[in-house]
C-alpha positions in Angstrom: -36.7 117.1 122.5 -36.0 120.6 124.0 -38.7 119.9 126.7 -37.5 116.5 127.8 -33.9 118.1 128.1 -35.1 121.0 130.0 -36.9 118.6 132.1 -34.0 116.5 132.6 -31.7 119.7 133.5 -34.7 120.7 136.2 -34.6 117.1 137.4 -30.8 117.0 137.9 -30.6 120.8 139.2 -33.1 119.6 142.0 -31.1 116.3 142.7 -28.2 118.5 143.3 -29.8 121.0 145.4 -31.2 118.0 147.5 -28.2 115.9 147.4 -26.4 118.0 149.9 -28.7 117.8 152.8 -29.8 114.2 152.4 -26.0 113.2 152.2 -23.1 113.5 154.5 -20.4 114.6 152.0 -20.9 117.6 149.9 -21.4 117.3 146.0 -20.9 120.1 143.4 -21.7 119.4 139.9 -21.4 122.0 137.1 -20.5 122.1 133.3 -20.1 118.1 133.3 -17.7 118.0 136.2 -18.4 116.5 139.6 -16.6 116.8 142.8 -17.6 115.0 146.0 -15.7 116.1 149.0 -16.3 114.2 152.6 -17.7 116.4 155.6 -17.4 113.7 158.3 -14.1 112.1 157.8 -10.9 114.0 159.3 -7.6 113.3 157.2 -4.8 112.6 159.7 -1.2 113.7 159.3 1.4 111.8 157.4 3.4 109.3 159.1 6.9 110.1 160.2 9.8 108.3 158.7 11.8 105.7 160.7 15.3 105.9 161.1 18.2 107.9 162.4 22.0 107.2 162.9 23.2 103.8 162.5 23.7 103.4 166.2 20.1 104.3 167.1 19.0 102.9 170.4 16.8 99.9 170.0 14.0 101.7 172.6 13.9 105.1 170.1 13.6 102.8 166.9 10.6 101.1 168.7 9.3 104.1 169.5 9.4 105.5 166.1 7.8 101.8 164.8 4.8 102.3 167.2 4.2 106.1 166.2 4.5 105.2 162.5 2.1 101.9 162.7 -0.2 104.4 164.9 -0.2 106.9 161.7 -0.6 104.0 159.5 -3.8 102.9 161.4 -5.3 106.4 161.6 -4.9 106.6 157.6 -6.7 103.2 157.4 -9.5 104.3 159.4 -9.6 107.7 157.5 -9.9 105.7 154.1 -12.3 103.3 155.7 -14.3 106.5 156.7 -14.4 107.9 153.1 -15.3 104.7 151.7 -18.2 104.4 154.1 -19.5 108.2 153.7 -19.0 108.0 149.7 -21.0 104.7 149.5 -24.1 106.2 151.7 -24.0 109.3 149.6 -23.9 107.3 146.5 -27.0 105.4 147.5 -28.9 108.6 148.7 -28.0 110.1 145.3 -29.3 107.2 143.6 -32.6 107.3 145.4 -32.9 111.1 145.0 -32.2 110.7 141.3 -34.7 107.8 140.8 -37.3 109.6 143.0 -37.2 112.9 141.2 -37.5 110.9 137.8 -40.6 109.2 139.2 -42.0 112.3 139.9 -41.6 113.7 136.4 -42.8 110.7 134.7 -46.0 110.6 137.1 -46.6 114.2 136.2 -46.3 113.8 132.5 -48.5 110.9 132.6 -51.1 112.9 134.3 -50.6 116.0 131.8 -50.9 113.5 129.1 -54.0 111.6 130.4 -55.8 114.9 130.9 -55.1 116.3 127.5 -56.5 113.0 126.3 -59.8 113.6 128.3 -60.2 117.0 127.1 -59.7 115.9 123.2 -62.1 113.2 123.9 -64.7 115.6 125.3 -64.3 118.0 122.4 -64.8 115.5 119.9 -67.8 114.3 121.4 
């Protein structure tokens, strides 16, 4: 059981090391906690409020609304960027994990097969 736990930790460490360059965002994992951070998406500033004196000229109010709508559109683009980057990183991480596990399985099967051949030769 200790060997399989060690193998799993080794695979996980390899995944963490490999996930950085293979993915756009950065991922850190330690002590059962994971943190993902975008490296491609720029967070926009917050949208300014709309308002002013009760007698604000219509042109000024329209300008505030246009500015506010532009800021909301930037925030929507940012959230779309985050979603796309996170999805791509998740796919890349899953592929890395699957490949690392497959390699470990192949290595274990080869070692078992070699040991079986050695035992067979010794018994003959």
